[in-house]
C-alpha positions as CSV (number, residue, x, y, z in Angstrom):
1,M,212.9,108.9,262.3
2,S,209.6,108.4,260.2
3,T,207.4,111.9,260.8
4,P,208.9,114.2,258.4
5,V,210.6,117.1,260.0
6,V,210.9,120.8,258.5
7,S,212.8,124.0,260.8
8,I,211.6,126.7,260.1
9,V,214.7,129.3,261.4
10,A,215.7,132.7,261.4
11,K,217.0,136.0,264.1
12,S,214.5,136.8,266.3
13,G,211.6,139.8,264.7
14,T,212.2,138.0,260.9
15,G,208.8,136.4,261.4
16,K,209.5,132.9,261.4
17,T,205.4,132.1,263.2
18,T,203.9,134.6,260.3
19,L,205.2,131.7,258.5
20,L,204.4,129.3,259.8
21,V,201.3,129.9,260.8
22,K,200.6,129.8,256.8
23,L,202.3,127.4,255.6
24,I,200.4,125.3,258.6
25,A,196.6,126.6,256.4
26,E,198.3,125.5,253.2
27,L,199.4,122.2,254.6
28,K,195.5,121.9,256.7
29,R,194.1,123.1,252.9
30,R,196.3,120.2,251.2
31,G,194.5,117.5,253.6
32,Y,197.5,117.3,255.7
33,R,197.3,116.3,259.5
34,V,200.7,118.6,261.0
35,G,202.3,119.2,263.9
36,V,204.0,121.6,265.4
37,V,207.4,122.1,268.1
38,K,208.2,125.5,269.0
39,H,211.7,125.7,270.4
40,D,212.3,128.7,273.6
41,A,215.4,128.4,274.5
42,H,214.3,130.6,278.1
43,R,212.6,128.7,280.5
44,F,208.5,129.2,280.2
45,D,205.0,127.9,282.0
46,I,202.5,127.4,280.6
47,D,200.7,126.7,283.8
48,R,199.3,130.2,285.2
49,E,199.8,130.2,289.1
50,G,196.6,128.6,291.3
51,K,195.3,127.0,289.0
52,D,194.5,123.5,289.1
53,S,197.2,121.9,286.6
54,W,199.5,124.4,288.9
55,R,199.3,122.7,292.0
56,L,199.1,118.9,290.6
57,T,202.5,119.3,289.1
58,Q,203.6,122.1,292.3
59,A,202.6,119.3,294.6
60,G,205.4,117.3,292.6
61,A,204.0,115.6,289.8
62,D,206.1,114.4,286.5
63,T,203.4,115.1,284.1
64,M,200.1,116.1,284.5
65,M,197.8,116.5,281.4
66,I,194.4,118.4,280.9
67,T,191.8,117.6,278.5
68,S,188.6,118.5,277.2
69,P,186.5,117.2,274.3
70,D,188.2,119.7,272.1
71,K,192.1,119.3,273.2
72,S,194.9,118.1,275.5
73,A,197.9,119.6,277.0
74,M,200.4,118.0,278.8
75,V,203.0,119.3,280.9
76,K,206.3,117.6,281.9
77,L,209.6,117.9,283.8
78,H,212.5,117.5,282.8
79,A,215.7,117.1,284.8
80,P,217.6,120.5,284.9
81,D,219.2,120.3,281.7
82,E,217.9,117.2,280.3
83,E,216.0,119.7,277.5
84,P,215.2,115.8,275.2
85,T,216.2,116.4,271.8
86,L,213.0,117.4,268.7
87,E,214.3,113.6,267.4
88,Q,212.5,111.7,270.7
89,T,209.9,114.3,271.1
90,V,208.9,113.9,268.0
91,A,209.2,109.5,268.5
92,R,207.3,110.2,271.2
93,Y,204.5,113.2,270.4
94,F,203.9,113.2,267.0
95,I,203.0,109.1,266.0
96,D,199.6,110.5,264.8
97,V,200.8,113.5,262.0
98,D,202.1,113.8,258.3
99,L,204.9,116.3,259.9
100,V,206.1,118.1,262.0
101,L,207.0,122.0,261.7
102,T,209.3,123.8,264.0
103,E,210.4,127.1,264.7
104,G,214.0,127.4,265.7
105,F,216.1,124.3,266.4
106,K,218.7,126.3,264.3
107,K,221.0,123.9,265.3
108,S,219.4,120.9,264.4
109,T,220.3,118.3,262.0
110,M,216.9,118.6,260.5
111,P,215.9,120.1,257.0
112,K,215.2,124.0,257.0
113,I,213.8,126.9,255.6
114,E,215.0,130.2,256.8
115,V,213.4,133.1,257.1
116,H,215.1,136.4,256.3
117,R,214.5,140.3,255.8
118,Q,216.8,142.6,254.8
119,E,216.7,145.4,256.9
120,R,216.9,143.1,259.7
121,S,220.2,140.7,259.0
122,P,222.0,141.0,255.4
123,K,223.7,137.7,256.0
124,L,221.6,134.5,256.4
125,L,221.7,132.3,259.8
126,C,222.8,128.7,257.2
127,R,224.8,130.4,255.1
128,G,226.8,133.1,257.6
129,E,229.8,132.4,258.8
130,E,228.6,128.8,259.0
131,Y,227.5,127.0,256.4
132,D,224.8,124.6,257.4
133,P,224.6,121.5,254.4
134,H,220.7,121.4,255.6
135,L,218.9,124.3,254.5
136,I,217.0,123.2,252.0
137,A,216.0,126.8,251.1
138,V,215.6,130.7,252.0
139,A,212.0,132.4,252.3
140,S,213.3,135.8,251.7
141,D,212.4,139.9,251.1
142,T,214.5,140.4,248.8
143,L,216.7,138.9,245.3
144,M,220.0,137.0,246.3
145,E,222.7,134.6,244.9
146,I,221.8,131.5,246.8
147,D,223.0,127.7,246.4
148,V,219.7,126.1,247.7
149,P,215.9,127.1,246.3
150,L,214.7,131.2,247.4
151,H,211.2,132.3,247.3
152,D,209.2,135.6,248.7
153,I,208.6,135.6,252.6
154,N,205.0,136.0,251.7
155,D,204.5,132.2,249.5
156,A,204.1,129.3,251.1
157,R,202.0,128.0,248.5
158,G,205.3,127.4,247.1
159,L,207.5,126.5,250.0
160,C,204.2,124.0,250.4
161,D,204.9,123.0,247.1
162,L,208.7,122.2,248.1
163,I,207.8,120.6,251.0
164,V,205.5,117.9,249.4
165,A,207.7,116.9,246.3
166,R,210.6,115.8,249.1
167,F,208.9,114.7,251.8
168,L,204.8,114.1,251.7
169,S,205.0,112.1,247.8
170,R,204.8,108.5,248.5
């Protein structure tokens, strides 16, 4: 895969989205084109019942796209239990960005930054019961001994420095 991917992982309610928002803003400030994939382990519906796009999908469209002067959105149906892999999704839909950040995908083999809050859990996902060799950094609200770089949970600039040096320096 030519587009680098970094997954932001954590237990629910730890601050993945908050950190992602800061990372995106900092990467955009530095001039990078950023894509994001959010994993939802549950079923979601982006369309609202009764809207034209919903009616078209309900009628049987396998792919439905809505476009306007400032954005596009696509609904692509998958066969049951045939969710595309992260690698397939990035290769198919993110050819025009410098980097893809993901929220979730904790079981993927992509490089990961784990968000950690002591009050949420004393243990890390990627250094707990199982050792994830794809962990590249931890963003935490507490000091800890760890075998990867440790950043303050609010240190988007430092995490961007790490991402740029590791994945975007040409």
